[in-house]
C-alpha positions as CSV (number, residue, x, y, z in Angstrom):
1,X,226.7,180.1,-44.2
2,X,223.9,178.4,-45.8
3,X,223.1,176.4,-42.8
4,X,223.0,179.6,-40.8
5,X,220.7,181.1,-43.0
6,X,218.5,178.2,-42.7
7,X,218.4,178.4,-38.9
8,X,217.9,182.1,-38.9
9,X,214.9,182.1,-41.0
10,X,212.9,179.1,-40.2
11,X,209.6,181.2,-40.6
12,X,209.0,184.4,-41.8
13,X,210.2,187.9,-41.2
14,X,207.1,188.7,-39.1
15,X,208.0,185.8,-36.7
16,X,211.7,186.0,-36.6
17,X,213.0,189.4,-36.1
18,X,216.5,188.6,-36.5
19,X,217.5,189.9,-40.1
20,X,220.8,188.1,-40.2
21,X,220.1,186.5,-43.4
22,X,218.9,189.5,-45.2
23,X,221.7,191.6,-43.8
24,X,224.9,189.5,-43.5
25,X,224.7,186.6,-45.7
26,X,223.0,187.5,-48.7
27,X,221.8,190.8,-50.3
28,X,218.5,188.8,-51.7
29,X,216.5,188.1,-48.8
30,X,215.3,185.2,-46.7
31,X,213.0,183.9,-49.6
32,X,216.3,183.3,-51.6
33,X,217.7,181.5,-48.7
34,X,214.9,179.1,-48.5
35,X,214.9,178.5,-52.3
36,X,218.6,177.6,-52.0
37,X,218.1,175.5,-49.2
38,X,215.3,173.5,-51.1
39,X,217.6,173.4,-54.4
40,X,220.2,171.8,-52.0
41,X,217.8,169.2,-50.3
42,X,216.4,168.5,-54.0
43,X,219.9,167.9,-55.4
44,X,221.0,165.6,-52.5
45,X,217.7,163.5,-52.7
46,X,218.2,163.3,-56.8
47,X,221.8,162.0,-56.2
48,X,220.6,159.2,-53.8
49,X,217.7,158.0,-55.6
50,X,218.3,155.0,-57.5
51,X,216.9,154.4,-60.9
52,X,213.9,152.4,-60.7
53,X,215.0,150.3,-63.9
54,X,218.7,149.6,-64.8
55,X,217.8,150.1,-68.3
56,X,215.8,153.3,-68.0
57,X,218.5,155.6,-69.4
58,X,218.9,153.4,-72.6
59,X,215.4,153.2,-72.9
60,X,215.1,156.9,-72.9
61,X,217.8,157.2,-75.6
62,X,215.9,154.6,-77.7
63,X,212.7,156.8,-77.6
64,X,214.5,159.8,-78.6
65,X,216.1,158.1,-81.3
66,X,212.7,156.6,-82.6
67,X,211.0,159.9,-82.4
68,X,213.9,161.9,-83.8
69,X,214.4,164.1,-80.7
70,X,217.0,166.8,-80.5
71,X,218.5,166.5,-76.6
72,X,220.4,169.2,-75.1
73,X,223.8,168.4,-73.8
74,X,222.7,168.1,-70.2
75,X,220.3,165.5,-71.0
76,X,222.9,163.9,-73.0
77,X,225.2,163.6,-70.2
78,X,222.5,162.6,-67.8
79,X,221.4,159.5,-70.0
80,X,224.4,158.5,-71.8
81,X,226.8,159.2,-68.8
82,X,229.4,161.3,-71.0
83,X,230.0,164.9,-71.8
84,X,229.2,165.5,-75.5
85,X,232.1,166.3,-77.5
86,X,232.8,167.3,-80.9
87,X,230.4,167.1,-83.9
88,X,229.7,163.3,-83.7
89,X,230.6,160.5,-81.1
90,X,229.4,157.2,-80.3
91,X,228.7,155.7,-76.8
92,X,227.2,152.0,-76.6
93,X,224.8,151.4,-79.0
94,X,224.0,155.1,-79.8
95,X,225.5,157.7,-82.1
96,X,225.1,161.5,-81.1
97,X,225.0,164.2,-83.7
98,X,225.6,167.7,-82.8
99,X,222.4,169.4,-84.3
100,X,221.8,173.0,-83.5
101,X,221.6,174.9,-80.4
102,X,218.7,174.3,-77.6
103,X,219.0,177.7,-75.6
104,X,222.6,177.9,-74.4
105,X,223.1,174.4,-74.9
106,X,224.2,172.3,-78.2
107,X,221.6,170.2,-79.6
108,X,222.3,166.3,-80.2
109,X,220.4,164.3,-82.2
110,X,220.4,160.6,-81.0
111,X,220.7,157.5,-83.7
112,X,220.5,153.9,-82.5
113,X,223.2,151.8,-84.2
């Protein structure tokens, strides 16, 4: 359905009089279809983009530990490669300790072992 949405609304409502995206696919309109398509493209590009430095994630964790940052669960998952669990866990040479909330996510303090 998303593909149909993109094909139907390659342009604006003024230049493309077919309102299929508005009426059939989503109640949010063509802007929503375009935004979702862009999110999909960004997600695909991010997935295939290789990190510049293989140690980049470790450097980021080390920096967070040195500066006493509290990271949200999503960032811990991204950097450590594991979903945070419990109140404290270790991954490699780092210890993660649950420390409050950041929005709707748990906050995690990083410590280098």
